[in-house]
Structure formats: structure tokens, C-alpha cells
LOTITOR-169723 format. One record per residue (C-alpha): residue number from 0; x, y, z. Coordinates in nm, 4 decimals, decimal comma. Each point is the difference from the previous one (the first is absolute). Example, Ala and Ser with C-alpha at 12.3 -4.5 7.8 and 13.67 -1.06 7.14 Angstrom:
    nr          X          Y          Z
     0     1,2300    -0,4500     0,7800
     1     0,1370     0,3440    -0,0660
This chain:
    nr          X          Y          Z
     0     0,0627     1,8032     0,5855
     1    -0,0804     0,2390     0,2844
     2    -0,3493     0,0547    -0,1425
     3    -0,0533    -0,3750    -0,0297
     4     0,1163    -0,0596     0,3560
     5    -0,2296     0,2747     0,1276
     6    -0,2894    -0,1410    -0,2029
     7     0,0618    -0,3492     0,1375
     8     0,0121     0,1375     0,3541
     9    -0,3302     0,1813    -0,0508
    10    -0,1572    -0,3122    -0,1463
    11     0,1043    -0,2043     0,3027
    12    -0,1200     0,2664     0,2436
    13    -0,3263     0,0369    -0,1903
    14    -0,0501    -0,3770    -0,0055
    15     0,0677    -0,0284     0,3736
    16    -0,2378     0,2889     0,0779
    17    -0,2642    -0,1459    -0,2292
    18     0,0207    -0,3449     0,1598
    19    -0,0384     0,1462     0,3494
    20    -0,2970     0,2150    -0,1019
    21    -0,1539    -0,2867    -0,1922
    22     0,0306    -0,2384     0,2951
    23    -0,1595     0,2541     0,2325
    24    -0,2775     0,0773    -0,2475
    25    -0,0789    -0,3674    -0,0544
    26     0,0097    -0,0702     0,3719
    27    -0,2524     0,2742     0,0636
    28    -0,2218    -0,0620    -0,2999
    29     0,0092    -0,3790    -0,0413
    30    -0,3307    -0,0284     0,1834
    31    -0,1636     0,3222    -0,1153
    32     0,0962     0,0034    -0,3705
    33    -0,1158    -0,2316    -0,2755
    34     0,2476    -0,1781    -0,2259
    35    -0,0608     0,2523    -0,2763
    36     0,0673     0,2903     0,2338
    37     0,3162    -0,1704     0,1247
    38     0,1212    -0,0423    -0,3587
    39    -0,0542     0,3675    -0,0762
    40     0,1662     0,1015     0,3274
    41     0,2962    -0,2260    -0,0722
    42     0,0335     0,1520    -0,3471
    43     0,0058     0,3526     0,1418
    44     0,2551    -0,0861     0,2692
    45     0,2179    -0,2460    -0,1917
    46    -0,0102     0,1507    -0,3512
    47    -0,1305     0,3535    -0,0111
    48     0,2028     0,1566     0,2818
    49     0,3359    -0,1675    -0,0818
    50    -0,0375     0,0730    -0,3729
    51    -0,0659     0,3659     0,0695
    52     0,2967     0,0242     0,2360
    53     0,2317    -0,1851    -0,2358
    54    -0,1309     0,1897    -0,3031
    55     0,0612     0,3387     0,1571
    56     0,3419    -0,1054     0,1259
    57     0,0924    -0,1503    -0,3356
    58    -0,1152     0,3094    -0,1865
    59     0,2065     0,2255     0,2214
    60     0,2917    -0,2388    -0,0286
    61    -0,0263     0,0001    -0,3791
    62     0,0163     0,3790    -0,0067
    63     0,3028    -0,0022     0,2261
    64     0,1626    -0,2784    -0,1990
    65    -0,0566     0,1849    -0,3288
    66     0,1619     0,3073     0,1487
    67     0,2999    -0,1921     0,1369
    68     0,0487    -0,1804    -0,3321
    69    -0,0026     0,3327    -0,1859
    70     0,2572     0,1485     0,2370
    71     0,2121    -0,3141    -0,0341
    72    -0,0190     0,0121    -0,3801
    73     0,0968     0,3686     0,0017
    74     0,2974    -0,0720     0,2293
    75     0,1115    -0,2814    -0,2289
    76    -0,0406     0,2325    -0,2998
    77     0,2230     0,2599     0,1660
    78     0,2570    -0,2667     0,0788
    79     0,0058    -0,1255    -0,3617
    80     0,0425     0,3518    -0,1383
    81     0,2702     0,0779     0,2543
    82     0,1925    -0,3134    -0,0924
    83    -0,0091     0,0696    -0,3746
    84     0,0872     0,3691     0,0379
    85     0,2835    -0,0890     0,2370
    86     0,1374    -0,2447    -0,2588
    87    -0,0142     0,2706    -0,2679
    88     0,1796     0,2549     0,2214
    89     0,2664    -0,2533     0,0933
    90     0,0559    -0,0738    -0,3671
    91     0,0577     0,3727    -0,0612
    92     0,2392     0,0177     0,2977
    93     0,1965    -0,2957    -0,1341
    94     0,0347     0,1730    -0,3378
    95     0,1104     0,3245     0,1656
    96     0,2685    -0,1868     0,1919
    97     0,1338    -0,1226    -0,3328
    98     0,0228     0,3516    -0,1461
    99     0,1283     0,1568     0,3227
   100     0,3380    -0,1640    -0,0480
   101    -0,0043    -0,0164    -0,3799
   102     0,3361     0,1430    -0,1117
   103    -0,1094     0,0122    -0,3635
   104    -0,2967     0,2195     0,0863
   105     0,2210     0,2187     0,2221
   106     0,2444     0,0378    -0,2858
   107    -0,2721     0,1021    -0,2470
   108    -0,1463     0,2592     0,2358
   109     0,3332     0,1466     0,1209
   110     0,1838     0,0203    -0,3357
   111     0,0565     0,3286    -0,1882
   112    -0,0985    -0,0605    -0,3602
   113     0,1680     0,1836    -0,2870
   114    -0,2574    -0,0772    -0,2726
   115    -0,3473    -0,1293    -0,0588
   116     0,1398    -0,3143    -0,1605
   117     0,1919    -0,0748     0,3157
   118    -0,3179     0,0268     0,2059
   119    -0,1977    -0,2198    -0,2399
   120     0,2756    -0,2617     0,0014
   121     0,0012    -0,0104     0,3810
   122    -0,3794    -0,0339     0,0163
   123    -0,0037    -0,2673    -0,2711
   124     0,2188    -0,2288     0,2070
   125    -0,2129     0,0296     0,3132
   126    -0,3455    -0,1626    -0,0310
   127    -0,0708    -0,0904     0,3638
   128    -0,2743     0,2590     0,0412
   129    -0,2062    -0,1654    -0,2756
   130     0,0488    -0,3546     0,1293
   131    -0,1918     0,0075     0,3277
   132    -0,3255     0,1658    -0,1145
   133    -0,0224    -0,2599    -0,2757
   134     0,0539    -0,2984     0,2339
   135    -0,1665     0,1235     0,3187
   136    -0,3690     0,0873    -0,0243
   137     0,0095     0,1911     0,3286
   138     0,2557     0,2540    -0,1364
   139    -0,1289     0,2826    -0,2214
   140     0,3290     0,1830    -0,0731
   141     0,3512     0,0649     0,1284
   142     0,1711     0,3387    -0,0296
   143     0,3251     0,1605     0,1064
   144     0,0171     0,3793     0,0529
   145     0,3425     0,1688    -0,0293
   146     0,1244     0,3617     0,0297
   147     0,2652    -0,0737    -0,2669
   148    -0,0548     0,2706    -0,2697
   149     0,1644    -0,2105    -0,2738
   150    -0,2512    -0,2872     0,0013
   151    -0,2977    -0,0327    -0,2310
   152    -0,3530    -0,0949     0,1093
   153    -0,1491    -0,3276    -0,1337
   154    -0,2927    -0,0576     0,2440
   155     0,2227    -0,2353     0,1998
   156     0,2838     0,2353     0,0888
   157    -0,1268     0,3495     0,0729
   158     0,1719     0,3342     0,0653
   159    -0,1022     0,1603     0,3299
   160    -0,2148     0,3010    -0,0785
   161    -0,0764     0,2846     0,2375
   162    -0,3396    -0,1537     0,0738
   163     0,1512    -0,3386     0,0797
   164     0,2812     0,1503     0,2038
   165    -0,2467     0,1824     0,2213
   166    -0,2347    -0,2958     0,0408
   167    -0,0329    -0,1493     0,3492
   168     0,0681    -0,3520    -0,1162
   169     0,3268     0,1016    -0,1705
   170     0,1237     0,1954     0,3012
   171    -0,0940    -0,2873     0,2311
   172     0,1952    -0,2525    -0,2114
   173     0,3119     0,2257     0,0046
   174    -0,0374     0,0550     0,3738
   175    -0,0303    -0,3695     0,0859
   176     0,3247    -0,0855    -0,1878
   177    -0,0984    -0,3419    -0,1286
   178    -0,2889    -0,0858     0,2268
   179    -0,3266    -0,0937    -0,1664
   180    -0,3049     0,2251    -0,0061
   181    -0,3461    -0,0533    -0,1449
   182    -0,2097     0,2824    -0,1432
   183    -0,3028     0,0420    -0,2225
   184     0,1693     0,1999    -0,2763
   185    -0,1534     0,1810    -0,2961
   186     0,2211     0,0081    -0,3073
   187    -0,0924     0,3223    -0,1918
   188     0,1393    -0,1078    -0,3329
   189    -0,2219    -0,3144     0,0123
   190    -0,2940     0,1588     0,1815
   191    -0,0189    -0,3152     0,2092
   192     0,0522    -0,0837     0,3663
   193     0,1647    -0,3088     0,1438
   194     0,0805    -0,1394     0,3430
   195     0,3767     0,0179    -0,0346
   196     0,3138    -0,1102     0,1816
   197     0,2775     0,2616     0,0130
   198     0,3654    -0,0208     0,1050
   199     0,3330     0,1392    -0,1177
   200     0,2318    -0,1890    -0,2309
   201     0,3238    -0,0778     0,1869
   202    -0,0272     0,0836     0,3625
   203     0,3581     0,1358     0,0439
   204     0,0115     0,2386    -0,2943
   205    -0,3564     0,0516    -0,1191
   206    -0,0129     0,0462    -0,3749
   207    -0,3796    -0,0073    -0,0432
   208    -0,3356    -0,1084     0,1404
   209    -0,1616    -0,3303    -0,0936
   210    -0,3802    -0,0310    -0,0277
   211    -0,1827    -0,3342    -0,0309
   212    -0,3749     0,0416    -0,0512
   213    -0,2546    -0,2726     0,0802
   214    -0,2429    -0,0845    -0,2777
   215    -0,3423     0,1551     0,0853
   216    -0,1735    -0,2569    -0,2216
   217     0,1613    -0,2761     0,2039
   218    -0,1128     0,1588     0,3283
   219    -0,3508     0,0590    -0,1308
   220    -0,0195    -0,3625    -0,1135
   221     0,0812    -0,1127     0,3559
   222    -0,2797     0,2134     0,1437
   223    -0,2591    -0,1014    -0,2590
   224     0,0425    -0,3654     0,0995
   225    -0,1568     0,0759     0,3377
   226    -0,3753     0,0163     0,0585
   227     0,0202     0,3056     0,2281
   228     0,0948     0,3568    -0,0880
   229     0,3728     0,0283     0,0718
   230     0,2375     0,2977     0,0151
   231     0,3792     0,0363     0,0153
   232     0,0899     0,3185     0,1926
   233     0,3554     0,1246     0,0541
   234     0,1304     0,1522     0,3193
   235    -0,0976     0,3486    -0,1185
   236    -0,3640    -0,0989    -0,0427
   237     0,0091    -0,0165    -0,3818
   238    -0,1954    -0,2789    -0,1698
   239     0,2530    -0,1685    -0,2308
   240    -0,2355    -0,2732    -0,1227
   241    -0,3662    -0,0862     0,0476
   242    -0,2734    -0,2291    -0,1255
   243    -0,1640     0,3224    -0,1202
   244     0,2634     0,1528    -0,2322
   245    -0,1570     0,3434     0,0381
   246     0,1404     0,0212     0,3554
   247     0,3660    -0,0511    -0,0991
   248     0,2142     0,3054     0,0780
   249    -0,2545     0,1538     0,2379
   250     0,0488     0,0442     0,3703
   251    -0,1788    -0,2604     0,2106
   252    -0,3042     0,1122     0,1953
   253     0,0882     0,0927     0,3577
   254    -0,2684    -0,2315     0,1392
   255     0,1871    -0,2890    -0,1580
   256     0,3590     0,1166     0,0485
   257    -0,0170     0,1220     0,3608
   258    -0,0682    -0,3480     0,1519
   259     0,2913    -0,1296    -0,2086
   260     0,2351     0,2639     0,1364
   261    -0,1205    -0,0930     0,3502
   262     0,1003    -0,3604    -0,0858
   263    -0,3510    -0,1310     0,0456
   264    -0,0009    -0,2736    -0,2624
   265    -0,3667    -0,0698     0,0527
   266    -0,2602    -0,0734    -0,0581
   267    -0,0833     0,3693     0,0396
   268    -0,3417     0,1365    -0,0896
   269     0,0118     0,3301    -0,1939
   270    -0,2544     0,2174    -0,1764
   271     0,1319     0,0349    -0,3532
   272    -0,1737     0,1044    -0,3232
   273    -0,3380     0,0361     0,1722
   274    -0,0030    -0,3508     0,1418
   275     0,1558    -0,2032     0,2787
   276     0,3009    -0,2174    -0,0791
   277     0,2095    -0,2429     0,1969
   278     0,3709     0,0615    -0,0615
   279     0,2730    -0,2617     0,0433
   280     0,3596     0,0970    -0,0709
   281     0,3557    -0,1265     0,0246
   282     0,3386     0,1593    -0,0639
   283     0,2758    -0,1037    -0,2375
   284     0,3238     0,0869     0,1789
   285     0,3229    -0,1435    -0,1363
   286     0,3038    -0,0424     0,2188
   287     0,2450     0,1741    -0,2377
   288    -0,2157     0,3071    -0,0605
   289    -0,1924     0,2402     0,2214
   290    -0,2927     0,0293    -0,2406
   291    -0,3447    -0,1015     0,1224
   292    -0,2681    -0,1023    -0,2472
   293    -0,3501    -0,0645     0,1338
   294    -0,2361    -0,2624    -0,1427
   295    -0,3605     0,0974     0,0745
   296    -0,3139    -0,2103    -0,0586
   297    -0,3481     0,1567     0,0198
   298    -0,3360    -0,1754     0,0044
   299    -0,3398     0,1656     0,0511
   300    -0,1793    -0,0903     0,3197
   301    -0,3496     0,0324    -0,1447
   302     0,0721    -0,2418    -0,2864
   303     0,1332    -0,2682     0,2319
   304    -0,2717     0,0396     0,2587
   305    -0,2787     0,0217    -0,2577
   306     0,0827    -0,3464    -0,1342
   307     0,0202    -0,1330     0,3552
   308    -0,3300     0,1671     0,0870
   309    -0,1658    -0,1463    -0,3089
   310     0,1178    -0,3460     0,1036
   311    -0,1274     0,0631     0,3531
   312    -0,3409     0,1147    -0,1204
   313    -0,0272    -0,2956    -0,2331
   314     0,0972    -0,2371     0,2824
   315    -0,2546     0,1507     0,2390
   316    -0,2694    -0,0130    -0,2669
   317     0,0711    -0,3665    -0,0702
   318    -0,0049    -0,0782     0,3730
   319    -0,3310     0,1829     0,0475
   320    -0,1665    -0,1728    -0,2972
   321     0,1339    -0,3391     0,1097
   322    -0,1279     0,0461     0,3541
   323    -0,3423     0,1146    -0,1206
   324    -0,0378    -0,2938    -0,2392
   325     0,1277    -0,2471     0,2589
   326    -0,2394     0,1381     0,2635
   327    -0,2923    -0,0460    -0,2381
   328     0,1137    -0,3532    -0,0814
   329     0,0384    -0,0911     0,3672
   330    -0,3610     0,1059     0,0619
   331    -0,1262    -0,2114    -0,2914
   332     0,2170    -0,3022     0,0789
   333    -0,0769     0,0117     0,3705
   334    -0,3728    -0,0039    -0,0783
   335     0,0385    -0,3029    -0,2297
   336     0,2219    -0,1779     0,2504
   337    -0,2114     0,0594     0,3088
   338    -0,3237    -0,0947    -0,1776
   339     0,1359    -0,3455    -0,0866
   340     0,1432    -0,0456     0,3489
   341    -0,3384     0,0967     0,1516
   342    -0,1766    -0,2587    -0,2178
   343     0,2508    -0,2715     0,0950
   344    -0,0375     0,0892     0,3691
   345    -0,3803    -0,0341    -0,0122
   346     0,0175    -0,3441    -0,1631
   347     0,2667    -0,1156     0,2446
   348    -0,2299     0,0898     0,2907
   349    -0,2729    -0,2160    -0,1556
   350     0,2384    -0,2954    -0,0236
   351     0,1108     0,0548     0,3594
   352    -0,3673    -0,0153     0,0987
   353    -0,0252    -0,3511    -0,1522
   354    -0,1147     0,0683    -0,3573
   355     0,2497    -0,2261    -0,1825
   356    -0,1955     0,0292    -0,3265
   357     0,0870     0,3711    -0,0324
   358     0,2461     0,0742    -0,2839
   359     0,2954     0,2207     0,0913
   360     0,1222     0,0590    -0,3548
   361     0,0813     0,3644    -0,0877
   362     0,0807     0,1069    -0,3559
   363     0,3629     0,0855    -0,0753
   364     0,3434    -0,1595    -0,0263
   365     0,1663     0,2162     0,2623
   366     0,0715    -0,0915     0,3639
   367    -0,3621     0,0566     0,1059
   368    -0,1287    -0,2223    -0,2820
   369     0,2560    -0,2717     0,0842
   370    -0,0832     0,0296     0,3704
   371    -0,3683    -0,0499    -0,0770
   372     0,0867    -0,3063    -0,2114
   373     0,2081    -0,1458     0,2817
   374    -0,2743     0,0681     0,2544
   375    -0,2621    -0,1525    -0,2288
   376     0,2168    -0,3111    -0,0494
   377     0,0437    -0,0184     0,3773
   378    -0,3782     0,0042     0,0480
   379    -0,0385    -0,2731    -0,2628
   380     0,2681    -0,2028     0,1764
   381    -0,1885     0,0367     0,3276
   382    -0,3153    -0,1276    -0,1670
   383     0,1928    -0,2919    -0,1469
   384     0,1546    -0,0781     0,3387
   385    -0,3429    -0,0198     0,1601
   386    -0,1201    -0,2444    -0,2668
   387     0,3154    -0,2150     0,0212
   388     0,0132    -0,0185     0,3777
   389    -0,2059    -0,3198     0,0253
   390     0,1913    -0,1702    -0,2860
   391     0,3308     0,0816     0,1676
   392    -0,1132    -0,1590     0,3258
   393    -0,0921    -0,3209    -0,1884
   394     0,3391    -0,0080    -0,1742
   395     0,1783     0,0512     0,3307
   396    -0,1773    -0,3058     0,1452
   397     0,1103    -0,2038    -0,3053
   398     0,3600     0,1157     0,0436
   399     0,0026    -0,1004     0,3663
   400    -0,1304    -0,3453    -0,0938
   401     0,2662    -0,0476    -0,2693
   402     0,2749     0,1099     0,2372
   403    -0,1058    -0,2654     0,2533
   404    -0,0026    -0,2609    -0,2768
   405     0,3465     0,1039    -0,1199
   406     0,1347    -0,0435     0,3524
   407    -0,1262    -0,3603     0,0051
   408     0,1272    -0,1046    -0,3492
   409     0,3795     0,0434     0,0658
   410    -0,0192    -0,2174     0,3153
   411    -0,1800    -0,2673    -0,1968
   412     0,2677     0,0082    -0,2736
   413     0,2845    -0,0149     0,2568
   414    -0,1626    -0,3043     0,1634
   415    -0,0401    -0,1692    -0,3396
   416     0,3655     0,0628    -0,0962
   417     0,1187    -0,1282     0,3398
   418    -0,2074    -0,3150    -0,0440
   419     0,1540    -0,0570    -0,3458
   420     0,3504     0,0562     0,1403
   421    -0,0511    -0,2487     0,2904
   422    -0,1414    -0,2556    -0,2426
   423     0,3077     0,0381    -0,2256
   424     0,2346    -0,0392     0,2993
   425    -0,1784    -0,3121     0,1159
   426     0,0485    -0,1517    -0,3459
   427     0,3671     0,1054    -0,0220
   428    -0,0534     0,2714    -0,2645
   429     0,2315     0,2449     0,1698
   430     0,0563     0,2126    -0,3124
   431    -0,3735     0,0465    -0,0508
   432    -0,0408     0,0713     0,3705
   433     0,2719     0,2683    -0,0178
   434    -0,1619     0,1682    -0,2992
   435    -0,3415     0,0004     0,1664
   436     0,1564     0,1430     0,3173
   437     0,1655     0,2841    -0,1978
   438    -0,3258     0,0657    -0,1858
   439    -0,1845     0,0341     0,3292
   440     0,2736     0,2203     0,1375
   441    -0,0105     0,2196    -0,3128
   442    -0,3798     0,0232     0,0130
   443    -0,0030     0,0883     0,3713
   444     0,2756     0,2606    -0,0415
   445    -0,1826     0,1775    -0,2840
   446    -0,3174     0,0207     0,2053
   447     0,1784     0,1221     0,3126
   448     0,1935     0,2805    -0,1762
   449    -0,1357     0,3548     0,0178
   450     0,1249     0,3210    -0,1582
   451     0,2692     0,0784     0,2610
   452     0,3679    -0,0531    -0,0985
   453     0,1627    -0,3322     0,1030
   454     0,3667    -0,1115     0,0278
   455     0,1630    -0,0971    -0,3269
   456     0,0824    -0,3541     0,1205
   457    -0,3676    -0,0631     0,0917
   458    -0,0965     0,0975    -0,3561
   459     0,2745    -0,2263    -0,1378
   460    -0,1266    -0,2909     0,2131
   461    -0,3335     0,0254    -0,1831
   462     0,1837     0,0175    -0,3337
   463     0,2041    -0,3107     0,0846
   464    -0,3210    -0,1898     0,0805
   465    -0,1361     0,0967    -0,3422
   466     0,3261    -0,1088    -0,1747
   467     0,0013    -0,3351     0,1809
   468    -0,3546    -0,0640    -0,1209
   469     0,0984     0,0918    -0,3570
   470     0,3153    -0,2198     0,0248
   471    -0,2286    -0,2933     0,0841
   472    -0,1942     0,0819    -0,3155
   473     0,2903     0,0599    -0,2413
   474     0,2568    -0,2352     0,1521
   475     0,3546     0,0528    -0,1310
   476    -0,1224     0,2647    -0,2458
   477    -0,0125     0,2591     0,2803
   478     0,2665     0,0989     0,2513
   479     0,0348     0,3122     0,2117
   480     0,2670     0,1873     0,1988
   481     0,0114     0,2924     0,2465
   482     0,2625     0,2750     0,0194
   483    -0,1085     0,2218     0,2903
   484     0,2342     0,2622     0,1447
   485     0,0313    -0,0316     0,3779
   486    -0,0760     0,3681     0,0627
   487    -0,3440    -0,0231    -0,1611
   488    -0,1281    -0,3246     0,1556
   489    -0,1895     0,1781     0,2794
   490    -0,1248     0,2983    -0,2016
   491    -0,3763     0,0541    -0,0296
   492    -0,1754    -0,0177    -0,3372
   493    -0,3592    -0,0165    -0,1216
   494    -0,1395    -0,3567     0,0050
   495    -0,0587    -0,1970    -0,3204
   496     0,2226     0,2074    -0,2296
   497     0,2649    -0,2706    -0,0699
   498    -0,2273    -0,3045    -0,0421
   499    -0,1846     0,1462    -0,3066
   500     0,3365     0,0597    -0,1708
   501     0,1129    -0,3569     0,0735
   502    -0,3357    -0,1371    -0,1182
   503     0,0326     0,2027    -0,3212
   504     0,3543    -0,1377    -0,0573
   505    -0,1180    -0,3630     0,0481
   506    -0,3198     0,0228    -0,2042
   507     0,1244     0,2113    -0,2919
   508     0,3777    -0,0478     0,0099
   509     0,0056    -0,3808     0,0444
   510    -0,2966    -0,0691    -0,2251
   511     0,2049    -0,1646    -0,2788
   512     0,3160    -0,0720     0,2055
   513     0,0681    -0,3751    -0,0155
   514     0,2877    -0,0192     0,2481
   515     0,2338     0,1924     0,2306
   516    -0,2457     0,2807     0,0742
   517     0,1338     0,2353     0,2670
   518    -0,1697     0,2788     0,1979
   519     0,2333     0,2222     0,2052
   520    -0,1150     0,2461     0,2645
   521     0,2446     0,2772     0,0918
   522    -0,0331     0,2786     0,2609
   523     0,2628     0,2681     0,0660
   524     0,0508     0,3741     0,0636
   525     0,1280     0,2249    -0,2793
   526     0,0158     0,3850     0,0022
   527    -0,2434     0,0429     0,2937
   528    -0,2506    -0,2362    -0,1629
   529    -0,1068    -0,3511     0,0957
   530     0,0029    -0,2133    -0,3132
   531    -0,1862    -0,3343    -0,0155
   532     0,0576    -0,1844    -0,3279
   533    -0,1564    -0,3192    -0,1369
   534     0,2055    -0,1557    -0,2830
   535    -0,0938    -0,2967    -0,2185
   536     0,1755    -0,1708    -0,2884
   537    -0,3234    -0,0685    -0,1816
   538    -0,1144     0,0802    -0,3519
   539     0,0345     0,3795     0,0413
   540    -0,1627     0,2632    -0,2268
   541     0,0844     0,1934    -0,3132
   542     0,0166     0,3823     0,0070
   543    -0,3593     0,0556    -0,1184
   544    -0,1491    -0,2455     0,2503
   545     0,2158     0,1518     0,2771
   546    -0,1251     0,3504    -0,0838
   547    -0,3621    -0,1153     0,0098
   548     0,0547    -0,1517     0,3459
   549     0,1617     0,3226     0,1247
   550    -0,2852     0,2125    -0,1421
   551    -0,2596    -0,2267     0,1632
   552     0,1216     0,1093     0,3443
   553    -0,1367     0,3519    -0,0589
   554    -0,2612    -0,0508    -0,2748
   555    -0,1287    -0,3608     0,0166
   556    -0,1735    -0,1185    -0,3200
   557    -0,3267    -0,1887     0,0063
   558     0,0458    -0,3701     0,0745
   559     0,3513     0,0415     0,1429
   560     0,0924    -0,2988     0,2192
   561     0,2961     0,1572     0,1813
   562    -0,2093     0,1211     0,2908
   563     0,2641    -0,1006     0,2572
   564     0,2737     0,2275    -0,1408
   565    -0,2343     0,2962    -0,0277
   566    -0,1348    -0,0619     0,3511
   567     0,3532     0,0005     0,1456
   568     0,0938     0,3153    -0,1927
   569    -0,3083     0,1925     0,1132
   570     0,0388    -0,1095     0,3642
   571     0,3644     0,1058     0,0342
   572    -0,0692     0,3326    -0,1744
   573    -0,2934     0,0708     0,2325
   574     0,1882    -0,0992     0,3150
   575     0,3555     0,1218    -0,0690
   576    -0,0747     0,2888    -0,2355
   577     0,1477     0,0974    -0,3375
   578     0,3507    -0,1099     0,1036
   579    -0,1118    -0,3651    -0,0137
   580     0,0118    -0,1829    -0,3326
   581    -0,0265    -0,3404    -0,1681
   582     0,2347    -0,0710    -0,2923
   583    -0,0173    -0,2827    -0,2544
   584     0,2901    -0,1117    -0,2200
   585    -0,0018    -0,3051    -0,2260
   586     0,1928    -0,1658    -0,2814
   587    -0,1660    -0,2472    -0,2318
   588     0,1030    -0,3640     0,0743
   589     0,2186     0,1138     0,2928
   590    -0,2378     0,1055     0,2749
   591    -0,1668     0,2871     0,1831
   592     0,0827     0,2178     0,3030
   593    -0,2718     0,1825     0,1925
   594     0,1313     0,2360     0,2704
   595    -0,1789     0,1913     0,2748
   596     0,1683     0,3280     0,1042
   597    -0,1180     0,1635     0,3226
   598     0,1630     0,2672     0,2203
   599     0,2356    -0,1495     0,2597
   600    -0,0562     0,1258     0,3541
   601     0,2422    -0,2338     0,1733
   602    -0,2652    -0,2093     0,1756
């Protein structure tokens, strides 16, 4: 993580430095240098320099990281070996505690035997020494040494010979009176050496010395599991186990053992066996014994660094090749790019000079090719605009004429309707006069309305005029009612969004209704939405017909005659946004409800 953080910091610093240098270089050279030269300069500043800096930093970081990982792996290896060896030594200590207070063993060792049969009988009843080596792989053998002249030797219980009695480990066990000692002991009768625990049997009245030897195969198996050369060295400097079995029993080299005695756990660099090694060590020191066993891990410096150096050389070689190839490519690409830009620039100057027949097309589908296409289309559009200028002026004169005519026609129609109404009044046709008056009012209101929102009641006044006209047409077949909440009467809505719904209800809903037709208009606030509903008790629709009507709001089919509904839906969506909606619900032979839902703002 430290390497990554340092690398990120260098990248940021390099990027900042590069940007500053690049800005200065461009500022100075933007007039003097061509585009191709600027591209090459930008490549050198933006790519070449940062890549070299990052590559060198990364290479050095990789070497350092490889070294740190190796040291970490060696430390973990030492810790694993220490833990397993400690467990094995503790197992031996636990067994010795069992025999230290074993009265049966004390009785066997302290008893004066009268015959060989008596000795054999005593040994036959005591099998504890054979049990633990069979069940515990870390234990090689257990022995008890006694000075009792009447006992017989059976490789488990041994008589103390002169050689044993004068041995340091035997004297130390007697001297410590029950305390545990660890020694690397050679057993002459077996011609083998073991790392062995020693202590007397029965601390008050010693009757013998107990030895529990660790299994050298077990210890060697622990060391062989590690990838580094590992040694186990006792406090006297004797190698008790090693990855290389030829070193077992020898004294450790002073270059390795002296840093351990100085309690420098490492890593320590030493010159050993004609090469440099890094040494990492740790000490096994149990609380109930004064023995110190050292776990030592060695790894050659040259082997670790050679692999790191190979990776560094390979990385530098790849960087160098990549930069060389990229530099060559930037020269080639810059030439191709600038040549096309030069050609486009020349043709653009011709167009600017007035030559609109010059083609600006440049081969290619990249940005330059697309830019040339767009510029060429622009020139064609300019030519087209010149040719259409006169036609547009003629059309504008026609539009002005039609607008003047359209302003005259509504006044003429209003005057005609007023004349018809006055004639009906003079003849006593008050019902006809009222219908004509509402028709004129409806016509005038539709012409006067713009796109700005109007009060709800003004919109409803237009709707009522339309319903009165339709009531004159249908008679008792059509009735209507209003249910308008007081709080929404003055709110502003888009004009002409209710009348198309009412017209749709009358034309389609009441088409086959022979009597008691009813159109109800409701307006109220619900969940921060203004809801305007138009209900009719007309013929209604089945589910398939209803779905087709709903789909026509978004995807109108050819020949669809429900333009009013779709117009209202599109207008409220455009004005109020996606929160606005128009819902349609219908039941065959019962009627239809069309509801406008728009956000409620309180006004």
C-alpha cells in the first residue's frame, strides 16, 4: 500500500508538472509551431516524460516491494515454525508433568527386586512409556534412568551408567530437582541424537531422571514445509534440526549465531557459505522452562534481487520499446492528420472568398471527415437559401394577405349570428335566440383564447355553453351536472382541455343513448394533484376497445378520430411535465370516466 500511495503521489505530481510545462510550451509555440510540431511536442511532454518517470519509479518500487514481501514471508515462516515447535515442546512438558508425580513409576524405580521375574512382572504392568510415542507424533521416545542396581534395562527404563552419570544433562537434571531442562542429547546405545526434555522423577525424593525426546522426523517435516532454508538452534549453538539434514548436530556458524545471541531478530545480512544471506530469527522461550530454542530463516540476497532485477529490466525494455513504437506512430499519424486538415483549410478559404461551388468533402469517417461533411452541407444549405429567398418573400406576402382576411371573417360571422338572434327574438323564438347567442359566445371565446392559463370557472363557462347547445339538439336525452370543489374554482388551467372531453362524452358516449343521458363534470384536489373528471352514463367500452383508446394517446393509429383526447394529453404533458396524466376508465353499457391529473400548486 505504501508503494501504491507513493506511486499515486508521483503520478499526480508528474501530471501537475506536465500540465504546467505543456501550457507554457503551447503558449510560447502556438504561433511559431505547426499543428504537427505541436502534436509531437505534446506527446513528448504529456506521454514520454511522465511514462519515463512513472516507469523508473514503478521499477524501483517493484524491487522494493519484492524485497519487503520476501522478508514478510520469511517472518511468517519463522512464526509458523515457532508455533508448531512450541506446541510440540508443550506437549512434552505436559507428559513430563504426568510422570513427575507418577507413584507407580516411582515405585518401580525405587524398589529393590529379589529376582528377574519380579522385575519383569513390574515392567509388564506399566506400559505408559509405550503409549505416548504411539499416540503423539511429536514424541520419539520416553526413558527413565535410575541408579537402582536391581533393575533391568528394557530401552524404556535404563540403569545409570558411568557415562550417563557424568553427562552434563544428567547432572543438570539432578541439580535442578524437578525443574525442566532441554538438551540436544546423543544416546550412545542408539547412535542417535534427540532434542530432549530432562527432569527428575519425584521432586522430593528423586528416584531417577526422566527423558522425553522430540521426534526429529516431526521437526524436519515442519521445516520442510517452508520455502526458505530454516534451522532450529539450541541455546548452546547446536543445530538440532534443519532443512538440510547434513547440518543437524553441528555447531551453528558464528556469523549466524552471533546476531541471535545479541537478540537482533533481523533481518540481518550475513556472509555465509560464500554468499550473502538475510537472516530472520525468533526465540522459543517457554514460561516453565529456562531453555531457549532459536528458529532461524535464511534466504539468499542474490536470488531475491536477481528475480527483481530481471523484472525491472523486462519492465524497462517494454517501456523503451513502447515509447519508440509510439513515437514512430505519432509521427506517421500526425502527418496524415495535418495533411487532411491542411486540405480542408485551403478549401474553406475558397468558400470564404465566395466560391460556393467548391466541395469541402474529405475522405474518412473520423471527426475531420464528419466535419467536412457538415461544412459541405452548410455550403449547400447556403446555396439553397439564396435560391429560396425570393420564393420565401412571395409566401410571406401571401401569409400577410390571409391573416388580414382571417381577421375580417370572424367579425362577419358574429354579425350574421347576431342578426339571426335578433330575428328570432322579434318572432318570439326565444329558445332559438338563446342557442344562437350561446353559439356566438362559444365561437368568440374560442377565437379569443390564447395559450396562457385561464381560471377554471372561465373554462367551465365555455363548456356550459357547449352543453346548452347540445341540450337543444338532444332534448331530454342529455342532461349535465357540475361538482366543483370551492378551493379549485379560481385555479389556473390550460384553456380548452375540458371541452374536448365533454364533446367526446356527448358524441361517443350518448350516440345510442335514447333517454336519461347524463354528463357530470367534477373538479377536486387529491394527494397534491388537481383532478378534473368528466363522467357519462353512455354506452361505455369493452376491455379491448378501452385498451385501444388508451394506446392511441401515445401511439395513434392511422385514421384515428380521437384527436381531441390525444391533443389534451400531449398539451398537459408538455406544459406540466411527466407528473401530469390523462386516465380513461370505462365499463360496457354503464359509462366512461376521463380524468385529467395535473400537479396542484394551490392557485
